[in-house]
C-alpha positions in Angstrom: -35.5 39.6 16.9 -33.5 38.3 20.3 -36.7 39.1 22.1 -38.3 36.2 20.3 -35.2 34.2 20.9 -35.7 34.6 24.6 -39.1 32.6 24.5 -38.9 29.1 26.3 -39.8 27.3 23.1 -36.5 29.0 21.3 -34.3 28.7 24.7 -35.7 24.6 24.2 -34.4 24.4 20.6 -31.5 26.2 21.2 -30.6 23.5 23.8 -31.7 20.7 21.5 -29.5 22.5 18.8 -26.8 22.8 20.8 -26.7 19.3 22.0 -27.0 18.4 18.0 -24.1 20.3 17.2 -22.2 19.1 20.2 -22.5 15.3 18.8 -21.4 16.4 15.7 -18.7 18.3 16.9 -17.6 15.0 18.8 -17.8 12.9 15.7 -15.7 15.3 13.8 -13.3 15.4 16.2 -13.3 11.6 16.1 -12.8 11.4 12.3 -9.9 13.9 12.9 -8.1 12.0 15.0 -8.4 8.8 13.0 -7.2 10.9 9.4 -3.7 11.7 11.8 -3.2 8.2 13.6 -0.9 6.2 11.0 1.2 9.4 10.1 3.5 9.4 13.0 4.2 5.6 12.4 8.0 5.3 12.5 9.7 4.7 9.4 10.9 1.3 8.5 15.2 1.3 8.1 14.9 -0.9 4.5 17.5 0.3 2.7 20.6 -1.3 5.3 20.7 -4.6 4.1 20.7 -7.3 6.9 21.1 -11.1 6.8 18.2 -12.9 5.5 17.5 -15.4 8.2 17.5 -12.7 10.6 14.1 -11.3 8.8 12.6 -14.5 7.1 12.3 -18.5 7.0 11.6 -20.9 4.7 8.1 -22.0 4.4 6.6 -19.2 5.9 4.4 -16.1 4.9 6.8 -13.1 3.9 6.1 -10.6 6.8 5.8 -6.9 6.7 9.0 -6.3 8.3 11.2 -8.4 5.6 8.7 -7.3 2.9 10.9 -4.6 0.4 14.0 -4.8 3.0 17.5 -5.3 1.6 19.1 -8.2 2.8 22.1 -10.3 2.0 22.2 -14.2 1.8 25.2 -16.7 1.1 24.1 -19.3 -1.4 24.9 -21.3 -4.6 23.1 -21.2 -8.2 21.6 -24.7 -9.1 22.4 -25.5 -12.4 19.7 -26.6 -14.7 17.0 -24.5 -12.5 17.5 -21.2 -14.5 13.8 -19.9 -16.4 13.0 -16.4 -17.6 9.9 -14.5 -17.1 8.5 -12.7 -20.1 7.1 -9.1 -20.7 8.2 -7.6 -17.3 7.6 -3.9 -17.0 11.0 -2.1 -15.9 11.4 1.5 -15.7 13.7 1.5 -18.6 10.8 -0.3 -20.6 9.5 -4.3 -21.0 11.6 -6.9 -21.0 12.6 -10.5 -19.9 13.8 -11.3 -16.2 16.1 -14.3 -15.6 15.2 -16.3 -12.6 17.7 -18.5 -10.8 17.4 -21.1 -7.7 20.0 -20.3 -5.0 20.3 -23.2 -2.4 22.3 -22.0 1.1 24.4 -24.3 3.2 21.3 -25.1 5.3 19.6 -26.5 2.2 16.6 -23.7 1.9 15.8 -22.6 -1.5 15.2 -18.5 -2.8 14.5 -17.4 -6.1 16.5 -14.8 -7.3 16.3 -12.6 -9.9 19.6 -11.8 -11.0 19.3 -9.4 -14.1 16.9 -8.5 -17.4 17.4 -8.2 -21.2 15.0 -5.9 -23.0 12.7 -7.3 -25.5 14.6 -5.8 -28.0 17.9 -7.2 -27.2 19.3 -9.8 -29.4 21.1 -11.4 -26.6 20.5 -15.4 -26.4 17.9 -16.2 -23.1 19.0 -19.7 -23.1 22.2 -21.0 -21.6 23.0 -18.5 -19.4 24.7 -19.5 -16.6 25.3 -16.0 -14.7 27.7 -16.3 -11.6 28.0 -19.4 -9.4 26.5 -17.6 -6.4 28.2 -16.1 -3.3 27.1 -13.6 -1.2 24.2 -12.0 -2.6 22.6 -8.3 -2.0 19.3 -7.5 -3.1 15.8 -6.4 -2.0 13.5 -9.1 -0.4 9.8 -9.0 -1.9 6.6 -11.2 -1.9 5.9 -13.5 -4.3 3.4 -13.3 -7.1 0.1 -15.4 -8.2 0.9 -17.5 -11.1 0.3 -15.7 -14.4 1.5 -18.5 -17.4 0.2 -16.9 -20.7 2.1 -19.9 -22.9 2.3 -22.9 -20.5 2.7 -25.4 -23.3 5.8 -23.0 -25.0 7.5 -22.7 -20.9 6.5 -18.8 -21.0 6.1 -17.2 -17.8 5.1 -13.4 -17.0 5.1 -13.8 -13.2 7.5 -14.6 -10.5 5.8 -17.4 -8.3 7.2 -19.1 -5.6 4.5 -22.1 -5.6 5.3 -22.5 -9.5 8.7 -22.4 -8.9 8.6 -25.5 -6.7 7.1 -27.5 -8.9 10.0 -26.6 -11.7 12.5 -27.3 -9.4 14.4 -30.3 -9.1 15.2 -30.7 -5.3 13.7 -27.3 -3.8 13.5 -28.3 -0.2 12.6 -25.7 2.1 11.6 -22.7 0.2 11.5 -18.8 1.5 8.0 -17.2 0.5 9.9 -14.2 -1.4 12.3 -14.0 -3.7 15.3 -11.9 -4.0 15.7 -9.2 -6.4 19.6 -9.0 -6.9 21.1 -5.3 -6.7 23.8 -6.2 -9.1 23.5 -8.0 -12.3 26.0 -10.5 -13.8 27.9 -9.7 -16.9 25.9 -9.7 -20.0 22.5 -8.5 -17.8 21.4 -5.5 -16.7 20.8 -4.7 -13.1 16.7 -4.7 -12.2 16.2 -1.5 -10.5 13.7 -1.3 -7.1 12.2 0.8 -5.1 11.9 1.5 -1.3 8.2 0.3 0.0 6.3 3.2 1.0 6.0 4.6 4.4 3.6 2.9 6.6 2.0 6.2 7.7 0.3 8.3 5.6 -2.6 10.6 6.3 -5.8 9.5 5.4 -7.8 12.1 3.5 -11.4 10.6 3.3 -11.1 10.7 7.4 -10.6 14.2 6.9 -13.2 15.0 4.8 -15.7 13.3 7.1 -14.3 15.3 9.9 -15.0 18.1 7.8 -18.3 17.0 7.1 -19.3 16.7 10.3 -18.3 20.2 11.6 -20.4 21.6 8.7 -23.7 19.6 10.1 -22.9 21.0 13.4 -22.7 24.5 12.2 -25.8 24.0 10.0 -27.8 22.9 13.3 -27.0 25.9 14.9 -27.7 27.9 11.7 -31.0 26.3 11.6 -32.0 27.7 15.0 -31.2 31.1 13.7 -33.2 30.7 10.7 -36.2 29.8 12.5 -36.2 32.2 14.9 -35.8 35.2 13.0 -38.5 33.5 10.4 -41.0 34.1 13.3 -39.4 37.4 14.4 -40.1 38.6 10.7 -43.3 36.9 10.3 -44.3 39.1 13.8 -43.2 42.4 11.7 -45.1 41.8 9.0 -48.5 44.5 8.4 -51.4 42.7 9.7 -54.5 42.6 7.5 -56.5 44.3 10.1 -54.1 47.2 9.7 -53.7 47.3 6.0 -57.4 47.4 5.8 -57.2 50.6 8.2 
């Protein structure tokens, strides 16, 4: 069979197969590198509280650095601007979250989710004053899209900064995200939060493509081998004249 393989036409076919296999291998290497490109991205330090003003500013879209980070801010709750968002999913069940308007010394406004009550709780939702403010610590998260399901009754299921601006009497410059307080005032339960997922992770789709290109490269070489073997086997088969004799 190797005598057949050394014929000029099959040597040329082998060169072509090797070229194709090399191209496929190069594409596989590229996909392999892409699948690991984001694995070694340094993890953001999100659990050590920093001043809110050092990572965010009013009237600006929340940045990646600020999103999900533990922050601290000194502010005072504005009485009369409290509202409840209902039917919120929590690890301990569904319930209502108290959202309060907190104003900083500079006159900036920040929405604060101070605590929650389960649906089954008989505690009153109206007239809850909570604390007057002070230094608050919590996780700063992006705003949500408005999803009012009973607008006439004032019921809301989303924490939307854009909507809160229209509800607060004197909002002033407003932060683009809201703060989930790390501790709830008396009478409310603390809203638990989780750190944001790591920035880097293995891209399994690119890894699959890398394996696919490797298979294509091996198939190009196998196809050359199979064609050479088929020709050799056809030459080894008895010819009609031989059988007749």
